[in-house]
C-alpha positions as CSV (number, residue, x, y, z in Angstrom):
1,M,-41.8,-18.3,25.7
2,S,-42.8,-14.8,24.5
3,K,-40.1,-12.2,24.4
4,G,-42.7,-9.5,25.3
5,Y,-42.3,-7.5,22.3
6,T,-42.7,-7.4,18.5
7,Y,-40.8,-5.3,16.0
8,K,-40.3,-4.4,12.3
9,V,-37.2,-3.3,10.7
10,N,-37.4,-0.6,8.0
11,R,-34.3,0.1,6.1
12,Q,-34.0,3.4,4.0
13,K,-31.9,4.0,1.0
14,N,-29.8,6.6,2.8
15,G,-28.6,4.0,5.3
16,E,-30.9,4.9,8.1
17,V,-32.7,2.1,9.8
18,E,-36.1,2.5,11.7
19,L,-37.1,0.0,14.3
20,V,-40.9,0.0,14.8
21,I,-41.4,-1.6,18.3
22,Q,-44.5,-2.9,20.2
23,V,-43.9,-3.8,23.7
24,D,-46.6,-6.1,25.2
25,K,-48.7,-4.6,28.1
26,S,-47.7,-7.6,30.3
27,K,-43.9,-6.9,29.8
28,F,-44.8,-3.0,30.5
29,N,-46.7,-3.6,33.5
30,E,-44.3,-6.0,35.0
31,E,-41.4,-3.4,34.5
32,K,-43.6,-0.7,35.8
33,A,-44.4,-2.7,39.0
34,N,-40.6,-3.2,39.5
35,T,-39.9,0.4,39.0
36,F,-42.7,1.4,41.4
37,K,-41.4,-1.0,44.1
38,R,-37.9,0.7,43.8
39,M,-39.3,4.3,43.7
40,S,-41.9,4.0,46.3
41,T,-39.6,3.4,49.2
42,E,-38.6,7.2,49.1
43,V,-42.0,8.6,48.9
44,S,-43.7,10.2,52.1
45,L,-47.5,10.1,52.6
46,P,-49.2,11.9,55.6
47,G,-50.1,9.5,58.2
48,F,-48.0,6.7,56.8
49,R,-44.4,5.5,57.2
50,K,-42.0,6.4,54.3
51,G,-42.8,4.1,51.3
52,K,-46.1,2.9,53.0
53,G,-49.6,3.7,51.9
54,P,-52.2,2.9,49.4
55,Q,-50.6,2.3,45.9
56,N,-53.0,4.5,43.9
57,L,-51.7,7.5,46.3
58,L,-48.2,6.5,46.1
59,E,-48.4,6.2,42.3
60,A,-50.2,9.5,42.2
61,K,-47.4,11.2,44.2
62,L,-44.7,9.7,41.8
63,G,-46.8,11.2,38.9
64,T,-45.2,10.9,35.6
65,R,-41.8,10.2,36.9
66,L,-43.0,6.3,37.4
67,Y,-43.8,6.3,33.7
68,E,-40.5,8.0,32.6
69,E,-38.3,5.8,34.7
70,T,-40.2,2.8,33.4
71,L,-39.7,4.0,29.8
72,N,-36.0,4.7,30.5
73,R,-35.5,1.0,31.6
74,I,-37.5,-0.9,29.2
75,V,-36.9,1.1,25.9
76,P,-33.1,0.8,25.9
77,S,-33.0,-2.8,27.0
78,V,-35.6,-3.9,24.4
79,S,-33.9,-2.1,21.6
80,V,-30.5,-3.5,22.5
81,S,-32.1,-7.0,22.4
82,I,-33.3,-6.3,18.8
83,L,-30.2,-5.0,17.6
84,E,-28.3,-8.3,18.8
85,E,-31.2,-10.4,17.2
86,E,-30.9,-8.6,13.8
87,N,-26.9,-8.3,14.1
88,L,-27.3,-4.5,13.8
89,N,-24.2,-2.3,14.4
90,P,-25.4,1.4,14.9
91,I,-22.7,4.1,14.2
92,T,-24.8,6.8,15.5
93,Q,-26.9,7.1,18.7
94,L,-30.4,5.6,18.7
95,N,-33.0,8.3,18.4
96,Y,-36.2,7.2,20.3
97,T,-39.7,8.6,19.6
98,V,-42.6,7.2,22.0
99,K,-45.8,7.0,20.0
100,K,-48.0,5.3,22.8
101,V,-47.7,4.0,26.4
102,S,-50.6,2.7,28.6
103,E,-51.1,-0.2,31.0
104,D,-53.8,-1.6,28.5
105,E,-51.7,-1.3,25.3
106,G,-48.1,-1.3,26.5
107,I,-45.7,0.9,24.5
108,E,-45.2,1.7,21.0
109,Y,-42.0,3.4,19.8
110,T,-39.5,3.9,17.1
111,A,-35.7,3.7,17.3
112,T,-33.9,5.3,14.4
113,F,-30.1,5.2,13.6
114,I,-27.5,4.6,10.9
115,D,-26.3,1.1,10.6
116,F,-22.6,0.1,9.8
117,P,-22.6,-0.3,6.1
118,E,-21.9,-3.8,4.8
119,F,-18.8,-4.4,2.9
120,K,-15.8,-6.8,2.6
121,L,-12.3,-5.9,2.8
122,G,-10.7,-6.0,-0.6
123,D,-7.6,-7.8,-2.0
124,F,-5.1,-5.2,-0.6
125,S,-2.2,-7.3,-2.1
126,K,-3.0,-5.9,-5.5
127,I,-2.5,-2.3,-4.4
128,K,0.9,-0.7,-5.4
129,L,2.4,1.8,-3.2
130,L,3.9,5.0,-4.9
131,E,7.5,4.9,-5.5
132,E,9.5,8.1,-6.2
133,E,13.1,9.1,-5.8
134,V,12.9,12.4,-3.6
135,T,15.4,14.9,-4.5
136,V,16.2,18.6,-4.3
137,S,17.1,20.4,-7.3
138,D,19.5,23.3,-7.7
139,E,16.5,25.6,-8.6
140,E,14.5,24.7,-5.5
141,L,17.5,25.0,-3.4
142,A,18.3,28.6,-4.9
143,N,14.7,29.8,-4.4
144,S,14.7,28.5,-0.8
145,I,17.7,30.6,-0.1
146,Q,16.2,33.7,-1.6
147,R,13.2,33.2,0.3
148,L,15.2,32.9,3.4
149,F,17.2,36.2,2.6
150,Q,13.7,37.9,1.8
151,I,12.2,36.9,5.3
152,N,15.3,38.1,6.9
153,H,15.3,41.4,5.2
154,Q,11.5,41.9,6.2
155,Q,12.2,41.0,9.8
156,K,15.0,43.7,9.9
157,R,12.6,46.3,8.3
158,I,10.1,45.6,11.1
159,R,12.5,45.6,13.9
160,K,14.0,49.1,12.6
161,K,10.5,50.3,12.3
162,I,11.1,52.3,9.1
163,R,8.6,55.1,8.5
164,K,7.7,56.5,5.1
165,E,7.1,60.1,6.2
166,G,9.0,62.5,4.2
167,K,11.5,59.9,3.2
168,E,12.1,58.4,-0.2
169,E,11.7,54.6,0.3
170,K,14.2,52.5,-1.5
171,K,12.9,50.1,-4.3
172,E,12.7,46.7,-2.9
173,T,15.1,44.0,-4.9
174,D,13.7,40.8,-5.8
175,K,17.1,39.2,-5.7
176,F,19.6,39.2,-2.8
177,E,23.3,38.6,-3.1
178,V,24.4,35.3,-1.4
179,T,27.9,35.6,0.0
180,D,29.7,34.2,3.0
181,E,29.2,37.7,4.7
182,S,25.6,37.9,3.9
183,V,25.2,34.3,5.2
184,K,26.9,35.1,8.6
185,D,24.3,38.2,8.7
186,L,21.4,35.7,8.9
187,G,22.2,34.7,12.5
188,M,22.0,30.9,11.9
189,G,25.2,30.1,13.1
190,L,26.4,29.4,9.5
191,N,29.6,31.0,8.2
192,T,29.6,30.1,4.3
193,V,27.4,29.8,1.4
194,A,28.3,26.1,1.3
195,E,27.2,25.5,4.8
196,L,23.9,27.3,4.2
197,Q,23.2,25.1,1.1
198,K,23.9,22.0,2.8
199,E,21.7,23.0,5.8
200,L,18.8,24.1,3.6
201,K,19.1,21.0,1.3
202,E,18.9,18.7,4.2
203,R,15.7,20.6,5.5
204,L,14.0,20.5,2.0
205,L,14.9,16.9,1.6
206,V,13.2,16.0,5.0
207,D,10.2,18.2,4.1
208,K,9.9,16.6,0.7
209,K,10.0,13.1,2.1
210,R,7.5,13.7,4.5
211,A,5.2,15.2,2.0
212,F,5.7,12.3,-0.2
213,E,5.1,9.9,2.6
214,N,1.8,11.7,3.4
215,K,0.9,11.4,-0.5
216,K,1.7,7.7,-0.5
217,Y,-0.3,6.9,2.7
218,G,-3.3,8.9,1.3
219,K,-3.2,7.0,-2.0
220,M,-2.9,3.8,-0.2
221,I,-6.1,4.4,1.8
222,D,-7.8,5.7,-1.1
223,D,-7.2,2.5,-3.0
224,A,-8.1,0.3,-0.1
225,I,-11.4,2.1,0.1
226,K,-11.9,1.5,-3.6
227,A,-11.0,-2.3,-3.3
228,S,-13.5,-2.7,-0.4
229,K,-16.2,-0.8,-2.2
230,I,-17.0,1.2,0.8
231,S,-20.2,3.3,0.4
232,V,-20.8,5.9,3.1
233,P,-24.5,6.2,4.1
234,E,-25.7,9.5,2.9
235,A,-27.8,10.1,6.0
236,L,-24.6,10.1,7.9
237,I,-22.9,12.6,5.6
238,D,-26.3,14.7,6.0
239,Q,-25.9,14.9,9.6
240,E,-22.3,15.9,9.8
241,V,-22.7,18.5,7.1
242,K,-25.7,19.9,8.9
243,A,-23.7,20.0,12.2
244,R,-21.0,21.7,10.5
245,M,-23.1,24.3,8.8
246,A,-24.6,25.2,12.4
247,D,-21.3,25.6,14.0
248,Y,-20.1,27.9,11.0
249,Q,-23.4,30.0,11.3
250,K,-22.8,30.4,15.0
251,Q,-19.1,31.7,14.5
252,V,-20.2,34.2,12.0
253,E,-23.1,35.4,14.1
254,D,-20.9,35.7,17.0
255,L,-19.1,38.2,15.0
256,G,-22.2,40.2,14.6
257,L,-22.7,39.2,10.9
258,K,-25.5,37.6,9.0
259,L,-24.5,34.4,7.3
260,E,-26.1,35.4,3.9
261,D,-24.2,38.7,4.0
262,F,-21.1,37.1,5.0
263,L,-21.0,34.5,2.3
264,K,-21.8,37.0,-0.3
265,S,-18.6,39.1,0.7
266,Q,-16.8,35.8,0.5
267,N,-18.3,35.1,-3.1
268,T,-19.6,31.8,-2.1
269,S,-22.9,30.3,-1.0
270,T,-24.2,27.6,1.5
271,E,-24.6,25.2,-1.3
272,E,-21.0,25.6,-2.5
273,M,-19.7,25.2,1.0
274,E,-21.9,22.1,1.7
275,K,-20.7,20.4,-1.4
276,G,-17.1,20.8,-0.5
277,W,-17.9,19.7,3.0
278,R,-19.8,16.5,1.8
279,E,-16.7,15.3,0.0
280,E,-14.5,16.0,3.0
281,V,-16.9,14.1,5.1
282,R,-17.4,11.2,2.7
283,T,-13.5,10.6,2.4
284,R,-13.0,10.8,6.2
285,V,-15.9,8.5,7.1
286,A,-14.9,6.1,4.6
287,Q,-11.5,5.9,6.0
288,E,-12.9,5.5,9.5
289,L,-15.1,2.7,8.4
290,L,-12.2,0.9,6.8
291,F,-10.1,1.1,10.0
292,V,-13.0,-0.1,12.1
293,K,-13.6,-3.1,9.7
294,I,-9.9,-3.9,9.8
295,S,-9.6,-3.7,13.5
296,K,-12.6,-6.0,14.0
297,E,-11.8,-8.6,11.7
298,N,-8.3,-8.8,12.8
299,N,-9.1,-8.4,16.6
300,L,-6.7,-5.5,16.9
301,K,-7.0,-4.2,20.4
302,V,-5.6,-1.3,22.4
303,S,-4.5,-2.0,26.1
304,S,-4.8,0.5,28.8
305,L,-1.0,0.4,29.2
306,E,-0.6,2.0,25.7
307,V,-3.2,4.7,26.4
308,E,-1.4,5.5,29.6
309,S,1.9,5.7,28.1
310,E,0.7,8.2,25.6
311,I,-0.8,10.4,28.3
312,N,2.4,10.1,30.4
313,A,4.4,11.1,27.3
314,I,2.5,14.6,27.2
315,I,4.7,17.3,28.3
316,D,2.5,20.3,28.4
317,P,0.5,20.4,31.6
318,E,-2.7,21.9,30.1
319,M,-2.7,19.4,27.1
320,K,-2.2,16.5,29.7
321,K,-5.0,17.6,31.8
322,E,-7.3,17.8,28.5
323,Y,-6.6,14.1,27.8
324,D,-6.3,12.7,31.5
325,N,-10.0,11.8,31.6
326,D,-12.4,9.0,30.3
327,R,-13.2,11.1,27.2
328,G,-9.5,11.8,26.4
329,R,-8.5,8.1,26.9
330,R,-11.2,7.0,24.6
331,Y,-10.0,9.5,21.9
332,I,-6.3,8.4,22.4
333,S,-7.4,4.7,22.2
334,A,-9.3,5.5,18.9
335,V,-6.2,7.1,17.4
336,I,-4.0,4.3,18.5
337,L,-6.4,1.7,17.0
338,Q,-6.6,3.6,13.8
339,Q,-2.7,3.7,13.6
340,K,-2.6,-0.1,14.2
341,S,-5.2,-0.8,11.3
342,A,-3.2,1.5,9.1
343,L,0.0,-0.4,9.8
344,W,-1.8,-3.8,9.3
345,L,-3.0,-2.4,6.0
346,R,0.4,-1.3,4.9
347,E,1.9,-4.8,5.8
348,Q,-0.6,-6.5,3.6
349,I,0.2,-4.1,0.7
350,E,4.0,-4.4,1.1
351,G,3.9,-8.0,2.1
352,K,6.4,-7.6,5.0
353,K,6.5,-6.1,8.4
354,K,7.2,-2.4,9.0
355,E,8.0,-0.7,12.2
356,S,5.5,1.9,13.2
357,K,6.9,5.4,13.1
């Protein structure tokens, strides 16, 4: 039995796929007849009851809407069937271009998109996580204390609104004397130098541990991407960089400036900016592709209960309103799925279960 259409798949080197599709006239006319039957019931002609009258007059009254509605129904349906037949997985929206449409020749159109790149997950057991003893040196602690005193000094000057008019300004000092009295003066609820040192050392240690965890996590992802030999489609990078440049240009023009003049004042160019953006996009998209592959192959799912739990945990009313909708839920679901994929990856590398933080 004929499917009612034929097609050809053209794959480009940049990762873009073009489907060249021909829908038979019989399939087109059958869908057009069904569409006419639905739409004609709402058409009124002089001397006839609603939905009644000569077909040619009813079609004339519907005009181009009849063809548009027929195309809107048949084109996506045929395209999805072809995607399933060819096992194609678009990661961008399908862009349709109708070349020809008539009752005698059917429909000829193209559908272009970027397909999910083919790759296999690598052997993650060979990846080694960074290991490092995180400590705070005496020098780091001393520098942190001096910065704290400097900030406190600057805040005092602002509050006192010191003016330079006719007054000789005292030379700023680079070093501040750290005593029990000066510690009390900081207003942190601490009374001694020892208490300040203990407090700051704990804070610095937390910050350094967090920074190291981020570094370790980043390297883990990079190594997993390399092990899986993920190649990001250049067409996708081109699209994202183009969109980012358009947004950037609009922001500059909204300030009443020309993009070329603004970039000159910043001692840069569109080429230099796009080069940096391309690498950022390549890294981010490679990570997203990795997580999607992990979630699919391991059947990782996100329940509606998990999403609702995240929304209910939002305290700020405005932020809660921003996510308490279909779009917000899809975003939260995607984030949770990435977290589950990252946790799965870490478990494969460490060889044991880790609680999600």
